[in-house]
N, C-alpha and C positions, 0 to 999 in steps of 0.2 A: 416951647407952643405946645407939645405933645400933651402936657400935663394938663392945661388949660381947656385945652377940647374937652379931655375925660372929666374933668370938674364941671364943664357946661352941660355935658350929656348925663353926669349924676344928675346935678340940681335939676336938668329939665324933666327927667324922670320922675323925680321925688316929687315935683310942683303937678306933673299928670297923674300919678296915683293919687294924690291928695285931692285934685279936682274931682277924679273919676271916683273917689269915697264920698264926696259931697253931693256928686250929681248922680252917680250911678244907681242903677236898682240893685240889690241884692243878688240876684240870678246873674246880672251881669260881673257881679264880682267873685261869684262862686257859681260858676257855670254847672258843675255836676250836681250842685246842691240843690240850684233852680230847677233845672230838669229832672233829678228825682221827683221834687215835690208836684212838679207840674204831671209828672206818670202817674204819680199817687192818685192825684187829684183825678185825673184821666180814668184811671181804673175802678174809682168808685164811684162814677159817673157824673161829678160834679158838671152842671151846665148842660148836659146831654138834650137833646131834642127828643119828644115824645117819638118821632120815628126813629131815632139811633136806638132809643130803649128799647121799642116795640122789636126792631130788627136782633139785637142783640139777645133779648130775652128769649126770643123764639129761637134762636140759634142754638142758645143753650139748653133748651127744654128738647131740641131735636137731637143735641148730643147726648143728654141723658138718655133718651129713651134708647137710641142707638145702643149707648155703651151698656144700658141695663139689658138690652137683647143679647149682647155679647155673653154678659155674665152668665145670662141664664144656658146660653150653649155651652160656654168653655167652664164654667167652674163648676167644682164639686162640694165647695164649701158650701152648707145649708144656710149660712149667717149672709152670706154673700148674694147668694142665689134670692134668700128672702128681700134682701135689702135692694135688688135689682127688680125684682118685681114691683117692689114699693115704688124705685123709682120711675118705673114705666107708667104706672098708673097714676100717681101723682101728677108728673108732668105733663102725662096725655091730660088730664082733667084741667092742669095751669094752660095749657097750651089752648083750650076750648074758651077758657076766660078770658085769656089774652086777644082772641080773635073777635069776643064780643066788645071788650075795651077798646082795642085798636080800631073796630068799625065804627065806633061812637066817636072816636076822634080822625076819622077818614084816612085812616093808614093801613096799608095791606101788610101781610106777616109776609116774610119771605118764604121761598118754596126751597132752599138747601141751607146747608150751615155755613157758616162762618169758615175761613180758612184755618183759624188755630181750634176751634171745635173739631172740625174736619181731622186736623192732624193727630188730635186725643184719641180720636176713634182708631183712626188707621194705626196708631201706636199699639193700642190693645187688639185690634185684629191680629198683630204680628206675634201675639204672647199667648202662652199656654200654663195651664197648670198654675202652680204658687207663683210664678213670675207673676201670671195675668192678674190672680189675687190683688196682690201687691199694688201693681199699678194701677189697679181699678180702684182701690180703697184710697191709695194718695191721689188720684184724678178726682174723686168724687169730694174729697174734703176740701182740696185747693178750689176745685171748679164752684163748691157752694160758698166758701169764703168770698172768691169774687162777687159770686149773685148777691150774697146778704149785702155786701157795701153798695152795689149797684141800685138793688132794690132798696136800700136805706134811701139813699140818695133821692132816688126818683118819687118815693114815698111823702118826701119834704120837699119837693121842688116846686117853687110856683111857677114854674115856666112848662110845667108837665102837664098835658092833658088832663083833665078832672077824672075821667073815665079810667085813664092807664096809671096817674097816681094812686087811685083807690084801690085799684087791682095788685100795683106793686105792695101797698099798705097790706092788704089781706093777704097777700102770698108770703110775705116775710116770715110768719110764722112756723108755715111748714119747711121753709128754706133752712131755717134756724136747726130745725128737727133732723131734717135729713143729713146737716153737718154734724151734729150730735151723735148722729147713728152711725155715719162713716168713722168719725173718730173713733168710736167704741167698738167697730170691725175688728175680728179676731186676725193678727196677721198670719 
């Protein structure tokens, strides 16, 4: 009797698995892979609203400006200091352009950074010397990777407001240059 029950459970399990394969989504069958793809899509800004893009872009610029100011205060490396000055100038100018584009779409810029950017600035505040320089370079490279993906997506998104879409497209070359410069900073 016990063997018959085990056989029945095994057959039921096999039938259920076959049904799930036929009717389930790939994300249902491979939840980790599905979640990873969703996170990658989200980080690139796929499906992002105009308001969400403006919020994230403004927060990123605030962080770049504050991190640049910290680099001017903490770093003695002339390359880092020069890069930091460039970040302050370019991101200040980009923020002004973003304000105009957002206003055309009736979207208001946030007055403070998001949590992720705030944490990055706090981490930099806690470092000095070469440790600061390494972390600043690493943060600039990583942050510009994310920004490039987000701006590329926004510049091609038909659901994005036209003014903001144009802002994203016109800002992309500068972000790519920032990334390349960060990559080439001396360790």
